[in-house]
C-alpha positions in Angstrom: 20.2 155.8 105.0 22.3 158.7 106.0 25.1 159.7 103.7 28.1 161.7 104.8 30.5 163.9 103.0 33.9 165.0 104.1 34.5 168.8 104.0 37.8 170.2 103.0 38.0 171.9 106.4 38.1 168.5 108.1 34.6 168.6 109.5 32.0 166.0 108.7 28.4 167.0 107.9 25.4 164.9 107.3 23.9 165.2 103.9 20.4 164.7 105.2 21.3 166.0 108.6 24.1 165.9 111.1 23.3 162.3 112.2 25.1 160.4 115.0 28.5 161.7 115.8 28.2 164.8 113.6 29.6 167.0 116.3 32.9 165.1 116.1 33.8 166.9 112.9 33.0 170.4 113.9 35.6 172.9 114.9 36.5 173.7 118.5 34.8 176.4 120.4 37.4 179.0 119.2 36.5 178.4 115.5 39.5 176.4 114.6 38.9 173.3 112.4 39.3 169.8 113.9 42.4 167.8 112.9 41.8 164.1 112.2 44.4 161.4 112.8 45.2 159.2 109.8 43.5 156.2 111.3 40.4 158.2 112.1 40.2 159.5 108.5 40.9 156.1 106.9 38.5 154.3 109.2 35.7 156.7 108.6 36.2 156.5 104.8 36.3 152.7 105.1 33.0 152.6 107.0 31.4 154.8 104.4 32.6 152.5 101.6 31.6 149.3 103.3 28.2 150.7 104.1 27.4 151.5 100.5 29.4 148.7 98.7 29.1 145.7 101.1 28.3 143.1 98.5 28.7 144.0 94.8 29.6 142.5 91.5 32.2 144.0 89.2 33.5 142.9 85.8 36.9 143.5 84.2 40.1 142.1 82.9 42.8 140.5 85.1 46.3 142.0 85.1 49.3 142.0 87.4 48.3 138.7 88.9 50.5 137.7 91.8 49.9 134.6 94.1 52.1 134.9 97.2 53.5 132.0 99.3 50.7 132.2 101.7 48.3 131.2 98.9 46.5 134.6 98.7 46.1 136.2 95.2 46.6 139.9 94.4 45.8 141.4 91.0 44.3 144.4 89.2 40.8 144.4 87.6 40.7 146.9 84.8 38.6 148.2 81.9 39.3 150.8 79.3 38.9 153.7 81.8 39.8 152.6 85.3 41.6 150.0 87.4 40.7 148.4 90.7 43.1 146.6 93.1 41.7 143.2 94.1 42.7 140.8 97.0 41.4 137.2 97.1 42.2 135.1 100.1 43.4 131.5 99.8 40.1 130.0 101.0 38.2 131.8 98.3 40.9 131.0 95.7 40.7 127.2 96.5 37.0 127.2 95.7 37.5 128.3 92.1 37.0 125.7 89.3 39.6 127.4 87.1 43.0 129.0 87.4 43.4 132.7 87.6 45.5 134.0 84.6 46.4 137.4 83.3 44.1 138.6 80.5 41.1 136.7 81.8 37.8 138.6 81.7 36.2 137.9 85.1 33.1 138.8 87.0 33.9 139.2 90.8 31.7 139.2 93.9 33.0 141.0 97.0 33.1 144.0 99.2 35.0 147.3 98.8 37.2 148.5 101.5 40.4 150.3 102.4 43.5 148.5 103.7 44.6 150.8 106.6 48.2 149.7 106.7 48.7 151.1 103.2 45.7 153.3 102.8 44.9 151.3 99.7 41.4 151.2 98.2 40.6 147.6 97.0 38.0 144.9 96.4 38.0 141.9 98.6 36.8 139.2 96.2 35.0 136.1 97.5 33.7 134.6 94.2 34.8 134.7 90.6 33.5 133.4 87.4 34.5 134.0 83.7 32.6 136.9 82.4 30.1 136.1 79.7 30.2 132.3 80.4 27.3 132.1 82.8 24.7 131.3 80.2 27.2 129.2 78.3 28.0 127.1 81.4 24.3 126.6 82.0 23.9 125.5 78.4 26.8 123.1 78.8 25.3 121.5 81.9 22.0 121.0 80.1 23.8 119.5 77.1 25.8 117.2 79.4 22.7 115.9 81.1 21.0 115.3 77.7 23.9 113.3 76.3 24.3 111.3 79.5 20.7 110.4 79.4 21.2 109.1 75.8 24.0 106.8 77.1 26.8 108.4 75.2 28.9 108.6 78.4 28.1 105.1 79.6 31.0 103.0 80.8 29.9 99.9 79.0 30.3 101.5 75.5 33.9 102.4 76.2 36.3 100.4 74.0 39.8 99.2 75.0 42.8 100.7 73.2 44.8 98.5 70.8 48.0 97.1 72.2 50.2 97.8 69.1 48.4 100.2 66.8 49.4 100.1 63.1 48.9 103.8 62.7 47.9 106.5 65.2 45.6 109.3 64.1 45.9 112.8 65.6 43.3 115.6 65.3 44.9 118.9 66.5 46.6 122.0 65.3 49.7 121.4 63.2 51.5 124.3 64.9 50.4 123.8 68.5 52.4 122.4 71.3 50.2 119.3 71.5 51.4 117.6 68.3 55.0 118.3 69.3 54.5 116.7 72.7 52.7 113.7 71.2 55.5 113.1 68.7 58.2 113.5 71.3 56.7 110.9 73.6 56.0 108.5 70.7 59.6 108.7 69.5 60.9 108.2 73.0 58.7 105.2 73.9 58.3 103.4 70.6 58.6 105.0 67.2 55.3 104.5 65.4 53.4 105.8 62.3 51.4 108.9 63.0 48.8 110.4 60.6 47.9 114.0 61.4 44.6 115.6 60.5 45.2 119.4 60.8 42.4 121.2 62.5 41.5 124.5 64.0 41.2 124.0 67.8 39.9 127.4 68.9 37.2 129.8 67.7 33.9 129.5 65.9 35.3 127.3 63.1 37.0 124.9 65.4 34.1 122.4 66.0 33.5 121.8 62.3 37.3 121.6 61.6 37.7 119.0 64.3 34.8 116.9 63.0 36.2 116.9 59.5 39.6 115.8 60.8 38.0 113.0 62.7 36.1 111.8 59.6 39.2 111.9 57.4 41.1 109.8 59.8 38.3 107.2 59.9 38.7 106.8 56.1 42.3 105.5 56.5 42.1 101.7 56.8 45.2 101.3 59.0 44.3 103.9 61.6 43.6 101.9 64.8 43.2 104.7 67.4 42.7 108.5 67.2 43.9 111.2 69.6 41.9 114.4 69.6 42.8 117.4 71.7 44.9 120.5 72.2 47.1 122.2 74.9 45.8 124.2 77.9 44.0 127.5 77.8 41.1 129.5 79.1 37.6 128.0 79.2 36.7 130.0 76.1 39.7 128.5 74.2 38.6 125.0 75.0 34.9 125.6 74.3 35.0 123.9 70.9 35.4 120.5 72.5 32.0 120.9 74.1 30.2 121.0 70.7 27.3 118.6 70.5 28.0 117.6 66.9 31.7 116.9 67.7 30.7 114.8 70.8 28.3 112.7 68.6 30.9 112.3 66.0 33.3 110.9 68.6 30.6 108.5 69.8 30.1 107.2 66.3 33.8 106.8 65.5 34.7 103.3 64.3 38.0 103.2 66.2 38.8 104.0 69.9 39.2 107.7 70.6 41.4 109.4 73.2 40.4 112.9 74.4 43.4 115.0 75.5 42.1 118.5 76.0 44.0 121.1 78.1 45.5 120.2 81.4 44.6 117.7 84.1 42.1 120.1 85.7 40.3 120.9 82.4 37.2 118.8 81.5 35.2 118.9 78.4 32.3 116.8 76.9 34.8 115.1 74.6 36.5 113.7 77.7 33.3 112.1 78.8 32.3 110.6 75.4 35.8 109.4 74.4 36.8 105.8 75.1 39.7 107.1 77.2 40.4 110.5 78.8 44.0 111.7 79.0 45.1 114.4 81.3 47.4 116.0 78.7 48.4 115.3 75.1 51.7 113.8 76.4 49.7 111.4 78.6 47.6 110.4 75.6 50.7 109.4 73.7 51.9 107.4 76.7 48.5 105.6 76.8 48.4 104.7 73.1 52.1 103.8 72.5 53.6 101.0 74.6 57.0 101.5 76.2 59.3 99.5 74.0 62.0 99.3 76.7 59.6 97.6 79.0 58.7 95.1 76.4 62.3 94.6 75.5 63.0 93.8 79.1 60.0 91.5 79.2 61.1 89.7 76.0 64.6 89.3 77.4 63.2 87.9 80.6 60.8 85.6 78.6 63.8 84.5 76.5 65.8 83.7 79.7 62.9 81.9 81.2 62.3 80.0 77.9 65.9 79.0 77.7 65.9 77.8 81.3 62.6 75.9 80.7 64.1 74.3 77.5 67.2 73.3 79.4 65.1 71.8 82.2 62.9 70.0 79.7 66.0 68.7 77.9 67.5 67.4 81.1 64.1 65.8 82.0 63.9 64.1 78.6 67.5 63.0 78.8 66.8 61.5 82.2 63.7 59.8 80.9 65.8 58.4 77.9 68.4 57.1 80.3 65.8 55.5 82.5 64.1 53.9 79.5 67.5 52.6 78.3 68.1 51.1 81.7 64.7 49.5 81.7 65.1 48.1 78.2 68.5 46.7 79.1 67.1 45.2 82.3 64.2 43.7 80.4 66.6 42.2 77.9 68.8 40.7 80.7 65.7 39.2 82.3 64.6 37.7 78.9 68.0 35.9 78.3 68.7 35.1 82.0 66.7 31.8 82.1 67.9 30.4 78.8 71.5 31.3 79.8 71.1 29.6 83.2 69.7 26.5 81.5 72.6 26.5 78.9 75.1 26.9 81.7 73.6 24.0 83.6 73.6 21.8 80.5 77.3 22.7 79.8 78.2 21.8 83.4 76.4 18.5 83.1 78.0 17.7 79.8 81.5 18.6 81.2 80.7 16.4 84.2 80.1 13.4 81.9 83.3 13.9 79.9 85.9 11.1 80.5 88.5 13.7 81.4 86.3 15.0 84.2 85.6 11.5 85.5 89.4 10.7 85.4 90.1 13.9 87.3 87.5 13.0 89.9 89.0 9.5 90.4 92.4 11.1 90.8 91.1 13.4 93.5 89.5 10.5 95.3 92.8 8.5 95.1 94.7 11.5 96.5 92.3 11.8 99.4 92.6 8.1 100.2 96.4 8.4 100.1 96.3 11.4 102.5 94.0 9.5 104.9 96.3 6.5 104.8 99.4 8.6 105.5 97.5 10.2 108.4 97.1 6.9 110.1 100.7 5.7 109.6 102.7 5.1 112.9 105.5 7.5 111.9 103.0 10.2 111.0 101.3 9.8 114.4 104.6 9.9 116.3 105.6 13.1 114.6 102.2 14.6 115.4 102.5 13.5 119.1 106.0 15.0 119.3 104.7 18.3 117.9 101.9 18.2 120.5 104.3 17.5 123.3 106.5 20.5 122.3 103.4 22.6 122.2 102.3 21.6 125.7 105.8 22.1 127.1 105.9 25.7 125.7 102.5 26.4 127.1 103.5 25.0 130.6 106.6 27.2 130.7 104.5 30.2 129.7 101.9 29.5 132.4 104.7 29.0 135.0 106.2 32.3 134.2 102.8 34.0 134.5 102.1 32.4 137.9 105.4 33.5 139.5 105.4 37.0 137.8 102.6 38.4 140.0 104.0 36.9 143.2 107.4 38.2 142.5 106.0 41.7 142.0 104.0 41.5 145.3 107.2 40.2 147.2 109.2 43.2 145.9 106.5 45.6 147.0 106.3 44.0 150.5 110.1 44.1 150.9 110.1 47.8 149.9 107.4 48.6 152.5 109.2 46.6 155.2 112.4 48.4 154.5 110.7 51.7 154.7 109.2 50.9 158.1 112.5 49.6 159.5 114.0 51.7 162.5 117.3 51.5 160.8 116.1 53.7 158.0 115.2 56.3 160.7 118.6 56.0 162.2 120.2 56.5 158.8 118.6 60.0 158.7 120.5 61.0 162.0 118.0 60.0 164.6 118.9 57.9 167.8 116.9 55.5 170.0 117.3 55.9 173.8 116.7 53.0 176.1 117.3 52.3 179.8 119.5 49.5 181.1 116.6 47.1 180.8 116.2 47.8 177.1 112.9 49.8 177.5 112.7 52.5 174.8 112.5 56.0 176.3 109.7 58.1 174.7 108.9 60.5 177.6 111.1 62.5 180.0 108.9 61.3 182.8 110.5 57.8 182.4 114.0 59.0 183.5 115.5 60.8 186.5 118.7 62.8 187.0 121.7 60.6 187.1 120.1 57.7 185.2 122.4 56.0 182.7 120.9 55.4 179.2 122.0 53.8 176.0 121.7 55.8 172.7 121.6 53.5 169.7 122.9 55.1 166.5 123.0 54.0 162.9 126.4 52.7 163.5 127.2 51.8 167.1 125.8 53.0 170.5 126.6 55.5 173.2 126.3 55.3 177.0 125.1 58.6 178.5 124.1 60.0 181.9 121.0 62.2 182.4 122.1 65.6 183.7 118.9 67.4 183.0 115.5 67.3 181.3 113.4 69.6 179.2 109.6 69.4 178.8 108.3 69.7 175.2 105.5 71.8 176.4 
């Protein structure tokens, strides 16, 4: 490989020889040094850097992190003696399994180059992993496979959470944000009794402290569920929750355990072994404590439904009672109907045999005979015949009037029609009838000649006229 160095006079000289293009940096024929453009100089330097540092790892601490709206990340990687600007494109950033934060110690893989627009020397990072965690991550994966093979993560061993826990155990730091978030959610949803087992949640002493807190809560007889966890942080901060002894202690716990470690994107072994995994401590509180307002609404709705059901049942029972009462009454009426009819019949027969009833019957018979005798008396018959004669006379007069009424109407109509057709009616309107001496009515001028004498018959009287001239209607 040929290496190049840039001379202060602007010429470029090969270290092991001039190499390709070496003449480009030499002075002109008159001895004057060549003057580079900015882009030529920056491009040449960029090619040298990319050639020697095309794919390299670098380790340092993140600072000045800035993620722009396009999704690209820009930050500085530093150590105790130097700093290195870094750019990571959005596609590379999306492949990370953790979030970039200031203060992280990272190991980056990328290429060195110069950004021509700013003349800025920087590292274009393609991969990133927490520094010092490579072996730990491998150890974590091996432990995870081991515990999974033992069945500690099996779904069938997961236990359901109690609906209304008598007391909620919490294993976390007493000064961290997690306990405050848990208590805030519990007070808002349904105030419940909480028993806190203070524990260290970060550092070398954290696993043993978390195990002790878990064991202390199990000794309380009224603790029905336990929340173990902490707020978010770097992978190193959450490493205590990957401890094998802690994982086994959670698996052996006599009550259900909720793991609430970090944020939603953070996963630890306690999340896999716990009966329920919560995204955050606040989410864990929501899972373990029911929403009292929801249950109050449900109770109110159940009360309304129960009241309506009770009213419907009461109406149904009242209807059944009324129906039974009617049936009993009808049955009672049927039971006494026959004896009552027989009693009524006997009373009627008894009354019929009473002397008073027989005397009344004889009186009615005597009255009927008297009426029949009066009906056949000559005087009665004459009166009836006279009434019949008067009735027939009235009917005859009525029929006579009906017979002549129609004919009288027809005669009046005929007289009116005849009167309307009479020539005299026409003469009354000012017309006249002309006739010759023979009485023939003149209807056409062709019937007369000049000098003929005619008679004009008017409504009243007649005139004798002589034809002096004629006019045709055409």
